[in-house]
N, C-alpha and C positions, 0 to 999 in steps of 0.2 A: 503493498499499499504506500503511496507517494501521497501526500497531501500538501497540495498546493493552495498555501496558506497566505504566502508572504506577500505584503503591501507593496512591494518591487517588483515588477518586469522580471522574468527567468525563464531559463528553458528547461524542461525536466526530458530527462532519461530512466526508462524502466529498465526493469533487470530482462534476464533471456526468456524467463516463464511469465507465467500469466500478471498482469498486473490493474490495479485501481487508484486510478488518479480522484483523490476526492477534491473538489473547487466548492469551496466559502465562499461565503456574500462579501469577503474579505480581501479572497485573492484579488492580486493586480494582472495585468494582462500575464498569460502562459502561452509557451511555445511547447508543445509533447513531440520532441523529436523522429521517435520512435513509435508512435500508436499503432498497435495490428489491429487492426479492423475486423481480421477474420477471426472473432469470437474470442480471443486470446485476452485482450484486454478490456477495461473500464473507465468510465469514467462516470463519479460519482456525481450528478448533480440535484442530490435530495435536500440541499439548503434552500433552494430556490424556489422548489414546489412548482415545477414546470413539468408539462405530459410531454410522451416524446414528439407529438404535433407540433407543438410549441419549441420545442429544440430544432426540429426542422425551420419551423418559419424563420429562424433566429440565425441559420446557417448559409452560408454562401463559398461556390467556390472563389477561392483567389489564386489562381497560378493553377501548379500543383498540388495546393494545400485547402482545408475549409478552414474556415474562419468561424468562432461560433459567437456569434455577439451576445454577451450578455453584462455589457454595459447598464440596459436601462430594462433588463430582463424580469420578470415578475419574481417576486420573494426576493429582491435583493434590497427592501424596506426603503426603495426610494433612494440610497445611496449608491448604487451602481455598483459593477465589477468591472475588472479587466475582462476584454474577450479572451476565448483559448482559439489557439492556430494547430490545428493538426498537420502536421508537416508530411507531404507526400501523402496523402489520403483524398478520395476522393465522394462526393456527396453520394454517390450511385451505390460504396461500398457500404454505408453505417445506417444501422437499421437500430431498433428498437435493444437488442440483446447489446450494444455497445455501451448503454446508461442506463446507469441506475438512478431514475427516478422517485 
């Protein structure tokens, strides 16, 4: 488990096995360098109270990466948080099994 709760923008890399990236409402912009979207890694966004459909709506492709816009997401208490950037991940490869809501 990697807790992404730093107030500073940070890059994260998981281990060789299954990783859980826990993102809180106090997290700054975070870049996950090695997210395995084939079901091995998950992102815990339960702090936000979002549905998978809302996560999809907040997600956009940026070149070869995906940005999840959490800056004004529901559940952030109005304070917002930084976005999540998934390096080398496509929108089409993300599904509900990649997230803990």
